[in-house]
C-alpha positions as CSV (number, residue, x, y, z in Angstrom):
1,M,85.5,79.9,-36.0
2,T,85.7,76.1,-36.2
3,A,84.0,74.7,-39.3
4,D,81.1,72.3,-38.8
5,I,82.5,69.9,-41.4
6,T,86.1,69.5,-42.5
7,I,86.9,67.6,-45.7
8,E,90.1,66.8,-47.6
9,Q,90.3,68.4,-51.0
10,A,89.0,65.9,-53.7
11,G,88.1,63.7,-50.8
12,T,84.8,62.4,-49.3
13,W,83.2,62.5,-45.9
14,P,81.7,59.5,-44.2
15,T,78.0,59.7,-44.4
16,Y,77.1,62.7,-42.3
17,Q,74.0,62.6,-40.0
18,L,72.1,65.7,-39.0
19,T,69.4,65.5,-36.3
20,L,66.7,68.2,-36.3
21,T,65.0,69.1,-33.0
22,R,62.5,71.6,-31.7
23,S,62.4,72.4,-28.0
24,G,64.5,69.3,-27.4
25,N,62.1,67.0,-29.4
26,P,62.8,65.4,-32.8
27,V,61.3,67.2,-35.8
28,P,59.0,64.8,-37.6
29,L,60.2,64.4,-41.2
30,A,57.5,62.1,-42.7
31,G,56.9,63.2,-46.3
32,A,59.7,65.9,-46.2
33,T,62.6,66.3,-48.6
34,A,65.9,68.2,-47.9
35,V,68.7,69.7,-50.0
36,L,72.1,70.9,-48.8
37,S,73.4,74.0,-50.6
38,A,77.1,75.0,-50.1
39,F,78.6,78.2,-51.6
40,H,82.2,79.1,-51.6
41,A,82.8,82.1,-49.3
42,R,85.2,83.8,-51.7
43,Y,84.7,82.6,-55.3
44,S,81.3,82.9,-56.8
45,G,80.2,80.1,-59.0
46,W,81.7,77.3,-56.8
47,E,78.9,75.5,-55.2
48,I,77.8,72.1,-54.0
49,R,74.2,70.8,-54.0
50,R,73.4,67.5,-52.5
51,S,70.1,65.9,-51.7
52,L,69.7,64.6,-48.2
53,E,68.2,61.2,-47.3
54,V,65.6,61.1,-44.6
55,D,67.1,58.4,-42.4
56,D,64.5,58.2,-39.6
57,P,61.4,60.4,-40.0
58,T,60.4,60.0,-36.4
59,A,63.9,60.7,-35.0
60,G,64.3,63.7,-37.3
61,T,67.6,62.5,-38.8
62,L,69.0,63.2,-42.2
63,L,71.9,61.7,-44.0
64,C,74.3,63.4,-46.5
65,E,77.1,61.9,-48.5
66,F,79.7,64.0,-50.3
67,F,81.6,62.7,-53.4
68,A,85.1,63.5,-54.6
69,A,83.7,65.6,-57.5
70,D,82.0,67.9,-55.0
71,T,85.2,68.8,-53.1
72,V,87.8,69.6,-55.8
73,H,87.8,73.3,-55.0
74,P,89.3,74.1,-51.6
75,G,88.3,76.8,-49.1
76,I,85.5,77.7,-46.8
77,Y,81.9,77.1,-47.9
78,N,78.7,78.5,-46.3
79,I,76.0,75.9,-46.0
80,R,72.2,76.1,-45.7
81,L,69.6,73.4,-45.6
82,G,66.4,73.7,-47.5
83,I,63.5,71.5,-46.2
84,T,60.3,71.1,-48.0
85,W,57.5,69.6,-45.8
86,G,54.8,67.2,-46.8
87,D,52.2,70.0,-47.1
88,G,54.4,71.9,-49.6
89,S,55.7,74.6,-47.2
90,S,59.5,75.1,-46.8
91,T,62.0,76.1,-44.2
92,T,65.7,77.2,-44.4
93,L,68.2,76.2,-41.7
94,P,69.8,77.9,-40.0
95,A,67.2,80.7,-39.8
96,S,70.1,83.2,-39.9
97,G,73.8,82.8,-40.8
98,Y,75.3,79.6,-42.1
99,F,76.8,76.3,-41.2
100,Q,80.4,76.2,-42.5
101,M,82.4,73.5,-44.3
102,D,86.2,73.7,-44.8
103,I,87.6,71.8,-47.8
104,G,91.2,71.6,-46.8
105,P,94.2,71.2,-49.1
106,A,94.9,67.8,-50.3
107,P,97.9,65.9,-48.9
108,E,101.1,66.1,-50.9
109,A,101.6,63.4,-53.4
110,E,104.0,60.7,-52.5
111,D,107.4,61.0,-54.0
112,V,107.9,58.7,-57.0
113,L,111.4,57.4,-57.1
114,P,113.1,57.9,-60.5
115,E,113.7,54.8,-62.5
116,P,117.1,54.0,-64.0
117,L,118.0,55.1,-67.5
118,R,118.4,52.4,-70.2
119,V,120.8,52.6,-73.1
120,Y,120.0,50.6,-76.3
121,E,121.6,49.8,-79.6
122,R,119.4,49.3,-82.6
123,S,119.5,46.0,-84.4
124,G,117.2,46.2,-87.4
125,S,113.8,47.1,-86.0
126,T,114.7,46.0,-82.4
127,L,116.3,47.9,-79.6
128,V,118.9,45.8,-77.7
129,L,119.5,46.7,-74.1
130,L,123.2,47.6,-73.5
131,A,123.2,49.2,-70.0
132,V,121.2,50.4,-67.1
133,I,122.3,53.7,-65.4
134,D,120.8,54.4,-62.0
135,A,123.2,57.2,-60.9
136,Y,122.2,60.1,-63.2
137,E,122.3,63.5,-61.6
138,A,119.5,65.2,-63.5
139,I,117.3,64.7,-66.6
140,E,115.1,67.2,-68.3
141,W,112.8,65.8,-71.0
142,T,110.5,68.0,-73.1
143,R,107.6,66.4,-75.0
144,R,106.1,68.5,-77.9
145,W,102.8,68.3,-79.6
146,R,103.7,69.0,-83.2
147,S,107.5,68.4,-83.5
148,P,110.1,66.1,-82.0
149,G,110.8,66.6,-78.3
150,S,114.2,67.1,-76.7
151,W,116.0,65.9,-73.7
152,Q,119.2,66.5,-71.7
153,A,120.8,64.3,-69.0
154,V,123.8,64.9,-66.7
155,I,125.4,61.6,-65.9
156,P,128.6,60.9,-63.9
157,R,131.3,59.7,-66.3
158,Y,132.2,56.8,-64.1
159,A,128.7,55.6,-63.3
160,T,127.9,52.0,-64.0
161,G,126.7,51.8,-67.6
162,A,127.9,55.3,-68.6
163,D,130.5,53.7,-70.9
164,A,127.6,52.6,-73.1
165,L,126.6,56.1,-73.9
166,Q,127.4,56.9,-77.5
167,E,126.0,59.2,-80.3
168,G,123.4,57.4,-82.4
169,R,122.3,55.0,-79.7
170,F,119.0,55.2,-77.9
171,I,118.1,56.1,-74.3
172,S,114.9,55.5,-72.4
173,L,113.5,56.7,-69.1
174,P,110.7,54.4,-67.8
175,R,108.1,56.1,-65.8
176,Q,104.5,55.2,-64.8
177,G,104.2,52.2,-67.0
178,D,105.7,53.5,-70.2
179,H,109.0,54.9,-71.6
180,L,110.3,58.3,-72.7
181,I,112.6,57.3,-75.6
182,G,115.1,59.4,-77.4
183,I,118.2,59.3,-79.6
184,I,121.6,60.3,-78.3
185,E,122.8,63.2,-80.5
186,S,125.6,64.8,-78.6
187,M,127.9,64.2,-75.6
188,E,129.9,66.9,-73.9
189,I,132.2,67.3,-70.9
190,Q,132.0,70.9,-69.6
191,L,134.2,72.9,-67.4
192,T,133.3,73.5,-63.8
193,D,133.0,77.0,-62.3
194,E,136.6,76.5,-61.0
195,G,137.8,75.8,-64.6
196,E,138.3,72.1,-64.1
197,V,137.1,69.3,-66.3
198,S,133.7,68.1,-65.1
199,E,133.3,64.6,-63.8
200,S,129.9,64.3,-65.6
201,W,128.7,63.9,-69.2
202,T,126.1,66.3,-70.5
203,V,124.2,64.1,-72.9
204,T,121.5,65.6,-75.2
205,G,119.2,64.5,-77.9
206,R,115.7,64.4,-79.3
207,S,112.7,62.1,-79.1
208,L,112.1,59.3,-81.7
209,G,110.3,61.7,-84.0
210,A,113.7,63.1,-84.9
211,I,114.3,60.1,-87.2
212,L,111.9,61.8,-89.7
213,Q,114.2,64.9,-89.7
214,N,116.5,63.0,-92.1
215,R,113.9,62.9,-94.9
216,I,112.6,65.6,-97.2
217,C,109.5,65.3,-99.3
218,L,110.7,64.0,-102.7
219,H,107.6,62.0,-103.6
220,G,106.0,63.3,-106.9
221,V,108.5,66.0,-107.5
222,S,109.3,64.7,-111.0
223,T,105.8,63.9,-112.2
224,G,102.6,65.9,-112.9
225,T,102.6,69.3,-111.3
226,G,105.8,68.4,-109.3
227,Y,103.9,68.6,-106.0
228,D,102.7,65.9,-103.7
229,E,99.2,67.1,-102.9
230,Q,96.9,66.2,-100.1
231,L,93.8,68.3,-100.7
232,A,90.6,68.3,-98.6
233,V,91.6,65.1,-96.7
234,A,91.7,64.5,-93.0
235,G,94.8,65.7,-91.2
236,E,95.7,62.2,-90.1
237,T,95.3,60.8,-93.6
238,A,97.6,63.5,-95.0
239,M,100.2,62.9,-92.2
240,R,100.3,59.1,-92.8
241,H,100.6,59.6,-96.6
242,Y,103.7,61.8,-96.3
243,V,105.4,59.5,-93.8
244,D,104.6,56.5,-95.9
245,V,105.8,57.8,-99.3
246,N,108.9,59.5,-97.9
247,A,110.1,57.2,-95.1
248,I,108.4,53.8,-95.1
249,N,107.6,52.9,-98.7
250,P,109.4,55.5,-100.8
251,T,109.9,55.0,-104.6
252,D,113.6,54.8,-104.0
253,A,114.1,51.9,-101.6
254,I,117.3,53.3,-100.2
255,R,115.4,56.1,-98.5
256,Q,113.4,53.6,-96.4
257,I,113.7,53.8,-92.6
258,S,113.8,50.2,-91.7
259,G,111.7,49.1,-88.8
260,L,109.3,52.1,-89.1
261,S,105.6,51.5,-89.8
262,L,102.3,53.4,-89.6
263,A,99.8,52.8,-86.8
264,A,97.5,50.0,-87.8
265,Y,94.5,52.1,-88.9
266,D,93.8,55.5,-90.4
267,Q,91.0,56.8,-88.3
268,G,90.5,59.9,-90.4
269,R,91.0,62.2,-87.4
270,G,91.5,66.0,-87.5
271,T,89.9,68.6,-89.7
272,T,90.6,68.6,-93.4
273,V,93.8,70.0,-94.7
274,E,95.2,71.5,-97.9
275,V,98.9,70.6,-98.2
276,R,101.3,70.5,-101.2
277,A,104.7,69.1,-100.5
278,R,107.9,69.7,-102.6
279,F,111.4,69.5,-101.1
280,Q,110.3,70.5,-97.6
281,G,111.6,68.6,-94.6
282,L,109.2,65.9,-93.7
283,P,108.7,67.2,-90.1
284,D,107.9,70.7,-91.6
285,V,105.1,69.2,-93.7
286,L,103.8,67.3,-90.7
287,E,103.7,70.5,-88.7
288,S,101.8,72.1,-91.5
289,C,99.2,69.3,-91.3
290,A,99.1,69.6,-87.6
291,L,98.6,73.4,-87.6
292,Q,95.6,73.1,-90.0
293,S,94.0,70.0,-88.3
294,G,94.7,70.5,-84.6
295,L,96.4,67.1,-84.4
296,G,99.8,66.2,-83.0
297,W,102.1,63.3,-84.0
298,S,104.7,61.0,-82.5
299,V,107.0,58.1,-83.2
300,D,106.9,55.4,-80.5
301,Y,108.7,52.1,-80.0
302,D,106.9,48.8,-79.0
303,F,109.1,46.9,-76.6
304,D,106.9,43.8,-76.8
305,A,106.7,43.5,-80.6
306,G,109.7,45.5,-81.6
307,G,109.5,48.2,-84.2
308,F,108.9,51.9,-84.5
309,T,105.4,53.3,-85.1
310,F,104.3,56.7,-86.5
311,D,100.8,57.8,-85.3
312,A,98.8,61.0,-85.3
313,Q,97.7,62.2,-81.9
314,V,94.4,63.8,-81.0
315,G,93.8,65.9,-77.8
316,T,90.7,66.0,-75.7
317,D,88.8,69.2,-74.8
318,R,88.8,69.2,-71.0
319,T,88.1,72.8,-70.4
320,T,85.0,72.1,-68.4
321,S,86.7,69.5,-66.2
322,I,90.3,70.7,-65.7
323,L,91.2,74.1,-64.2
324,L,94.7,74.8,-63.1
325,S,95.3,77.9,-61.0
326,P,97.6,79.0,-58.2
327,R,94.6,79.8,-56.1
328,L,93.6,76.2,-56.2
329,G,97.0,75.1,-55.1
330,N,97.5,72.8,-58.2
331,C,100.0,74.9,-60.1
332,L,102.6,77.7,-60.0
333,I,103.1,80.3,-62.8
334,A,106.4,79.5,-64.4
335,G,106.2,82.1,-67.2
336,Y,103.9,84.3,-69.2
337,R,104.4,86.0,-72.5
338,A,102.0,88.0,-74.6
339,C,103.5,89.7,-77.6
340,L,101.6,91.5,-80.4
341,S,104.7,92.6,-82.3
342,D,104.0,92.7,-86.1
343,A,101.6,89.8,-86.0
344,P,99.4,89.9,-89.1
345,T,95.6,89.6,-88.8
346,T,95.0,89.4,-92.6
347,A,96.8,87.4,-95.2
348,I,96.8,88.6,-98.8
349,V,97.5,85.3,-100.6
350,A,98.7,85.5,-104.2
351,G,98.3,82.3,-106.2
352,Q,98.9,81.4,-109.8
353,G,98.7,83.6,-112.8
354,E,100.5,86.8,-114.0
355,E,100.0,90.5,-113.4
356,A,96.3,91.4,-113.3
357,A,95.3,87.8,-113.9
358,R,97.0,86.5,-110.8
359,T,94.6,84.9,-108.3
360,I,94.3,86.8,-105.0
361,Q,92.7,85.4,-101.9
362,T,92.2,87.4,-98.7
363,V,92.1,85.5,-95.4
364,G,91.0,87.2,-92.2
365,T,88.2,89.6,-91.4
366,A,89.9,92.3,-89.2
367,T,89.2,95.9,-90.1
368,G,90.6,99.4,-89.3
369,W,93.3,99.6,-86.6
370,G,93.1,95.9,-86.0
371,R,93.9,95.0,-89.6
372,R,97.5,94.1,-90.2
373,E,98.1,92.7,-93.6
374,E,100.7,90.2,-94.7
375,Y,101.6,89.3,-98.3
376,V,101.9,85.5,-99.0
377,D,103.4,84.2,-102.2
378,A,101.6,81.0,-102.9
379,R,102.2,80.2,-106.5
380,D,102.2,76.5,-105.7
381,C,98.5,76.7,-104.7
382,A,96.0,76.1,-107.5
383,T,92.6,76.4,-105.8
384,T,90.8,78.9,-103.5
385,D,90.7,76.3,-100.8
386,E,94.5,75.8,-101.0
387,L,95.0,79.6,-100.9
388,T,92.8,79.9,-97.9
389,A,94.5,77.1,-96.1
390,R,97.9,78.7,-96.8
391,G,96.7,82.0,-95.5
392,E,95.4,80.4,-92.3
393,E,98.6,78.6,-91.8
394,V,100.7,81.8,-92.1
395,L,98.4,83.7,-89.7
396,A,98.7,80.8,-87.2
397,E,102.5,80.8,-87.4
398,K,102.8,84.6,-87.0
399,E,99.8,85.6,-84.9
400,E,100.0,87.2,-81.5
401,I,102.0,85.1,-79.1
402,T,100.3,84.2,-75.9
403,L,102.2,81.6,-74.0
404,L,101.6,80.5,-70.4
405,E,103.9,78.1,-68.6
406,V,102.7,76.6,-65.3
407,E,104.4,74.2,-62.9
408,Y,101.9,71.5,-62.2
409,I,101.6,70.5,-58.5
410,S,100.3,67.0,-58.1
411,T,97.1,66.7,-56.1
412,P,94.3,64.2,-56.0
413,M,92.2,66.8,-57.8
414,Y,93.8,66.2,-61.3
415,R,96.5,63.7,-62.2
416,Y,98.9,64.3,-65.0
417,R,98.7,61.6,-67.7
418,T,95.6,60.3,-66.0
419,D,93.2,63.2,-66.1
420,F,95.1,65.3,-68.7
421,D,98.1,65.0,-71.0
422,I,99.9,66.8,-73.8
423,G,97.5,67.8,-76.6
424,D,94.5,68.3,-74.3
425,I,92.8,71.6,-74.1
426,I,92.4,72.8,-70.5
427,S,91.4,75.9,-68.5
428,V,94.2,77.8,-66.8
429,E,94.1,81.0,-64.7
430,Y,96.9,83.5,-64.0
431,P,95.1,85.5,-61.3
432,G,95.0,89.2,-62.1
433,V,96.4,88.7,-65.6
434,C,94.4,86.3,-67.8
435,S,92.4,83.2,-68.0
436,M,92.9,80.8,-70.9
437,Q,91.4,77.8,-72.6
438,A,94.4,76.5,-74.4
439,R,96.1,73.3,-75.7
440,I,99.0,71.8,-73.8
441,V,101.7,72.0,-76.6
442,S,104.7,71.0,-74.5
443,V,105.5,69.2,-71.2
444,T,108.9,69.3,-69.6
445,E,109.5,66.6,-67.0
446,T,112.6,67.0,-64.7
447,Y,114.0,64.1,-62.7
448,P,114.8,63.2,-60.0
449,D,112.8,66.0,-58.4
450,G,109.7,65.2,-60.5
451,T,109.0,68.8,-61.6
452,I,106.4,69.1,-64.4
453,V,106.0,72.3,-66.4
454,L,103.2,72.6,-68.9
455,G,103.4,75.0,-71.9
456,L,100.0,76.2,-73.1
457,G,99.5,77.1,-76.7
458,K,100.1,80.3,-78.6
459,E,98.5,79.9,-81.9
460,W,95.4,78.6,-83.7
461,P,93.9,76.1,-83.1
462,D,95.7,75.8,-79.8
463,L,94.5,79.0,-78.2
464,I,90.8,78.5,-77.9
465,S,90.0,81.6,-75.9
466,L,91.8,84.2,-73.9
467,L,90.2,86.6,-71.4
468,R,92.5,89.2,-70.1
469,K,91.8,90.3,-66.5
470,A,94.0,93.4,-66.5
471,N,92.3,96.7,-66.5
472,K,91.8,98.2,-69.9
473,T,90.4,101.6,-69.2
474,Q,91.4,103.0,-72.5
475,E,89.5,100.4,-74.4
476,R,86.4,101.0,-72.5
477,T,86.4,104.8,-73.1
């Protein structure tokens, strides 16, 4: 059966005109109002409601305009018109059956040509361009929400500019108006399947956040309690403090990372944290702040002003506006893992004191078969809030793993980095297995083919909700 209306997914339809007649004569519409109701023929809950405009009451004509937001979900819709007459009576058209509308798949996104790689040398706080490489074979770049990302590039050894590649230098991949920037950490020439020396370099490294990997938290270790405490402060404030005193303005000036600064303003973002630092690696402490607060962090470079900037990142809850699912044609399932293992549900956190006088704090409310206890030695924590925060952090690190990876398919429905990005919380479906509202904790971009794989979170506060669709007969009995 041919649909009465065909519309492109996430598209619009030129104003549609409907003429009502009875026995060949126009139906008078003076004083009448009309509403179009469209229901997806397969998936309940997807519907479109649009008021119709009376175009010419004497000619019996109605006008209807669809918007892009109406047509994001593809498929066949059954349509009925509800007309309320001037005297208050109503009519439904057609009297039996339905009109039909077909929202077709969106056109494939145009291919975006990969941009050349850039190789830079650092001079103080400035990156100086050394070479442009436009003949790379492949690049895989993974961004991460709470830790430095990683990248790998395969580059012909004799490509123009390849001789500028060197450990410790910087590399950037411009795309869509900004840059992915990383540090070259290793270069390798591998053997081919035939045992011959490859004609390509395999170059790997991490994103700019890796510069913080070279600092441990030494601030305050020789004064007071010996701990650098950030208690009951916003996650962003704590992160900025630890970066400032250990990498930007440390007591010992030789520890300073020249050219690195904090973002201009502390916006106090993220929930409050309880963190005590002493000899941990700086990125580990930042991850602890991130786990408690829900924030991410990054180090970026400003090509206009020069200089490296640390900033906390906050995601946006887009669960009501972004839904990725194979049945919508906007993603493919790349991997799914759910593992209970020995994940604790209750933390028994032991604080300060000796023997019977030692402070014990229980974190978690699970009971019976669902209660799996974990002992946490937290002698460095002095208050109940600190003990609770430490217990929550341990449960977050060790809880049940639920990780879903999806290969995003570009459509006009949602645009990566325009409608959603790393750190955002979105809705995702794995038909027949689970539906999730989870944070995007990693994004892997592969060039030149443009593949984008999203990794959706596994731990609190990344996993907002998880509804498993699989049959659980045993649980219901």
